[in-house]
TORKOL-4160 file (C-alpha; in steps of 0.2 Angstrom, whole numbers, padded with zeros to 4 digits, m for minus):
146
<pt num="1" X="0044" Y="m0046" Z="m0020"/>
<pt num="2" X="0030" Y="m0056" Z="m0014"/>
<pt num="3" X="0021" Y="m0040" Z="m0008"/>
<pt num="4" X="0019" Y="m0033" Z="m0025"/>
<pt num="5" X="0012" Y="m0050" Z="m0031"/>
<pt num="6" X="m0001" Y="m0050" Z="m0018"/>
<pt num="7" X="m0006" Y="m0033" Z="m0021"/>
<pt num="8" X="m0008" Y="m0036" Z="m0039"/>
<pt num="9" X="m0018" Y="m0052" Z="m0035"/>
<pt num="10" X="m0030" Y="m0041" Z="m0025"/>
<pt num="11" X="m0031" Y="m0028" Z="m0039"/>
<pt num="12" X="m0035" Y="m0041" Z="m0051"/>
<pt num="13" X="m0048" Y="m0050" Z="m0040"/>
<pt num="14" X="m0057" Y="m0033" Z="m0037"/>
<pt num="15" X="m0057" Y="m0029" Z="m0056"/>
<pt num="16" X="m0064" Y="m0047" Z="m0059"/>
<pt num="17" X="m0077" Y="m0046" Z="m0046"/>
<pt num="18" X="m0084" Y="m0029" Z="m0053"/>
<pt num="19" X="m0083" Y="m0036" Z="m0071"/>
<pt num="20" X="m0092" Y="m0053" Z="m0066"/>
<pt num="21" X="m0106" Y="m0043" Z="m0058"/>
<pt num="22" X="m0107" Y="m0031" Z="m0073"/>
<pt num="23" X="m0109" Y="m0046" Z="m0084"/>
<pt num="24" X="m0123" Y="m0054" Z="m0074"/>
<pt num="25" X="m0131" Y="m0037" Z="m0073"/>
<pt num="26" X="m0130" Y="m0035" Z="m0092"/>
<pt num="27" X="m0139" Y="m0051" Z="m0094"/>
<pt num="28" X="m0152" Y="m0049" Z="m0081"/>
<pt num="29" X="m0164" Y="m0036" Z="m0074"/>
<pt num="30" X="m0177" Y="m0025" Z="m0082"/>
<pt num="31" X="m0177" Y="m0008" Z="m0089"/>
<pt num="32" X="m0184" Y="0005" Z="m0077"/>
<pt num="33" X="m0183" Y="0024" Z="m0076"/>
<pt num="34" X="m0168" Y="0031" Z="m0067"/>
<pt num="35" X="m0169" Y="0036" Z="m0049"/>
<pt num="36" X="m0160" Y="0048" Z="m0038"/>
<pt num="37" X="m0149" Y="0033" Z="m0033"/>
<pt num="38" X="m0143" Y="0031" Z="m0051"/>
<pt num="39" X="m0137" Y="0049" Z="m0051"/>
<pt num="40" X="m0129" Y="0047" Z="m0034"/>
<pt num="41" X="m0120" Y="0032" Z="m0041"/>
<pt num="42" X="m0113" Y="0042" Z="m0055"/>
<pt num="43" X="m0108" Y="0056" Z="m0043"/>
<pt num="44" X="m0100" Y="0043" Z="m0032"/>
<pt num="45" X="m0088" Y="0039" Z="m0047"/>
<pt num="46" X="m0083" Y="0057" Z="m0048"/>
<pt num="47" X="m0080" Y="0058" Z="m0030"/>
<pt num="48" X="m0071" Y="0042" Z="m0029"/>
<pt num="49" X="m0059" Y="0047" Z="m0043"/>
<pt num="50" X="m0053" Y="0062" Z="m0033"/>
<pt num="51" X="m0054" Y="0053" Z="m0016"/>
<pt num="52" X="m0044" Y="0038" Z="m0022"/>
<pt num="53" X="m0029" Y="0050" Z="m0026"/>
<pt num="54" X="m0030" Y="0062" Z="m0011"/>
<pt num="55" X="m0036" Y="0051" Z="0004"/>
<pt num="56" X="m0023" Y="0038" Z="0004"/>
<pt num="57" X="m0009" Y="0051" Z="0002"/>
<pt num="58" X="m0016" Y="0061" Z="0017"/>
<pt num="59" X="m0019" Y="0046" Z="0028"/>
<pt num="60" X="m0002" Y="0038" Z="0025"/>
<pt num="61" X="0008" Y="0054" Z="0023"/>
<pt num="62" X="0015" Y="0053" Z="0041"/>
<pt num="63" X="0018" Y="0034" Z="0040"/>
<pt num="64" X="0027" Y="0036" Z="0023"/>
<pt num="65" X="0039" Y="0050" Z="0030"/>
<pt num="66" X="0043" Y="0039" Z="0045"/>
<pt num="67" X="0046" Y="0024" Z="0034"/>
<pt num="68" X="0060" Y="0032" Z="0024"/>
<pt num="69" X="0072" Y="0026" Z="0037"/>
<pt num="70" X="0065" Y="0009" Z="0039"/>
<pt num="71" X="0069" Y="m0007" Z="0030"/>
<pt num="72" X="0061" Y="m0011" Z="0013"/>
<pt num="73" X="0050" Y="m0024" Z="0020"/>
<pt num="74" X="0041" Y="m0011" Z="0032"/>
<pt num="75" X="0039" Y="0001" Z="0017"/>
<pt num="76" X="0031" Y="m0013" Z="0007"/>
<pt num="77" X="0018" Y="m0016" Z="0021"/>
<pt num="78" X="0014" Y="0002" Z="0021"/>
<pt num="79" X="0013" Y="0002" Z="0002"/>
<pt num="80" X="0001" Y="m0013" Z="0002"/>
<pt num="81" X="m0011" Y="m0005" Z="0014"/>
<pt num="82" X="m0010" Y="0012" Z="0004"/>
<pt num="83" X="m0014" Y="0003" Z="m0012"/>
<pt num="84" X="m0028" Y="m0008" Z="m0004"/>
<pt num="85" X="m0036" Y="0008" Z="0003"/>
<pt num="86" X="m0035" Y="0017" Z="m0014"/>
<pt num="87" X="m0042" Y="0002" Z="m0024"/>
<pt num="88" X="m0056" Y="0000" Z="m0011"/>
<pt num="89" X="m0062" Y="0018" Z="m0014"/>
<pt num="90" X="m0063" Y="0015" Z="m0033"/>
<pt num="91" X="m0071" Y="m0002" Z="m0031"/>
<pt num="92" X="m0085" Y="0005" Z="m0020"/>
<pt num="93" X="m0091" Y="0017" Z="m0034"/>
<pt num="94" X="m0089" Y="0003" Z="m0047"/>
<pt num="95" X="m0100" Y="m0009" Z="m0037"/>
<pt num="96" X="m0113" Y="0004" Z="m0033"/>
<pt num="97" X="m0115" Y="0009" Z="m0051"/>
<pt num="98" X="m0116" Y="m0010" Z="m0057"/>
<pt num="99" X="m0129" Y="m0013" Z="m0044"/>
<pt num="100" X="m0139" Y="0003" Z="m0050"/>
<pt num="101" X="m0137" Y="m0004" Z="m0068"/>
<pt num="102" X="m0143" Y="m0021" Z="m0063"/>
<pt num="103" X="m0159" Y="m0013" Z="m0055"/>
<pt num="104" X="m0163" Y="m0001" Z="m0069"/>
<pt num="105" X="m0152" Y="m0004" Z="m0084"/>
<pt num="106" X="m0147" Y="0014" Z="m0084"/>
<pt num="107" X="m0132" Y="0014" Z="m0096"/>
<pt num="108" X="m0123" Y="0029" Z="m0088"/>
<pt num="109" X="m0121" Y="0018" Z="m0072"/>
<pt num="110" X="m0112" Y="0005" Z="m0083"/>
<pt num="111" X="m0101" Y="0019" Z="m0090"/>
<pt num="112" X="m0097" Y="0026" Z="m0073"/>
<pt num="113" X="m0092" Y="0008" Z="m0067"/>
<pt num="114" X="m0081" Y="0007" Z="m0082"/>
<pt num="115" X="m0072" Y="0023" Z="m0078"/>
<pt num="116" X="m0069" Y="0017" Z="m0060"/>
<pt num="117" X="m0062" Y="0000" Z="m0066"/>
<pt num="118" X="m0051" Y="0010" Z="m0078"/>
<pt num="119" X="m0044" Y="0020" Z="m0064"/>
<pt num="120" X="m0041" Y="0004" Z="m0054"/>
<pt num="121" X="m0031" Y="m0002" Z="m0069"/>
<pt num="122" X="m0022" Y="0015" Z="m0070"/>
<pt num="123" X="m0017" Y="0013" Z="m0052"/>
<pt num="124" X="m0011" Y="m0005" Z="m0054"/>
<pt num="125" X="0004" Y="m0007" Z="m0042"/>
<pt num="126" X="0021" Y="m0004" Z="m0050"/>
<pt num="127" X="0038" Y="m0005" Z="m0042"/>
<pt num="128" X="0042" Y="0013" Z="m0049"/>
<pt num="129" X="0028" Y="0019" Z="m0038"/>
<pt num="130" X="0037" Y="0012" Z="m0023"/>
<pt num="131" X="0053" Y="0021" Z="m0027"/>
<pt num="132" X="0044" Y="0037" Z="m0030"/>
<pt num="133" X="0033" Y="0037" Z="m0014"/>
<pt num="134" X="0047" Y="0031" Z="m0002"/>
<pt num="135" X="0062" Y="0040" Z="m0011"/>
<pt num="136" X="0071" Y="0023" Z="m0011"/>
<pt num="137" X="0090" Y="0024" Z="m0011"/>
<pt num="138" X="0101" Y="0014" Z="m0024"/>
<pt num="139" X="0102" Y="m0002" Z="m0013"/>
<pt num="140" X="0083" Y="m0002" Z="m0010"/>
<pt num="141" X="0080" Y="0000" Z="m0028"/>
<pt num="142" X="0091" Y="m0015" Z="m0032"/>
<pt num="143" X="0082" Y="m0025" Z="m0019"/>
<pt num="144" X="0066" Y="m0021" Z="m0029"/>
<pt num="145" X="0075" Y="m0025" Z="m0046"/>
<pt num="146" X="0072" Y="m0007" Z="m0052"/>
């Protein structure tokens, strides 16, 4: 399905954006004492880990339950939006921490950004996720080549 491919491209682009900024940050900037913003960045990673799993499910719960009777294409649109919301929450924390690392070279911000990127990779779109979220029937699973 083309929707899965487009979601994967979005995930890869977001991962690459964070990694590119981290690489630039690693090579530039000066060492400074950590500020409260550094710690807020680290805290945002912890918060985003929880929110990325809870918030999309809560936001899309009604749409997902209504979509069980819809055609697979409609389910894929919902899944695409669901995954974009999920990865955006994680990317925010990763970019915040990379920015803090850029300004202060506080290593823990880079570690926190790495955790966020790791979670983005862990949530990489899979066809089996679609089957689980929407409780696809046999015909729909064949359409997705499951």
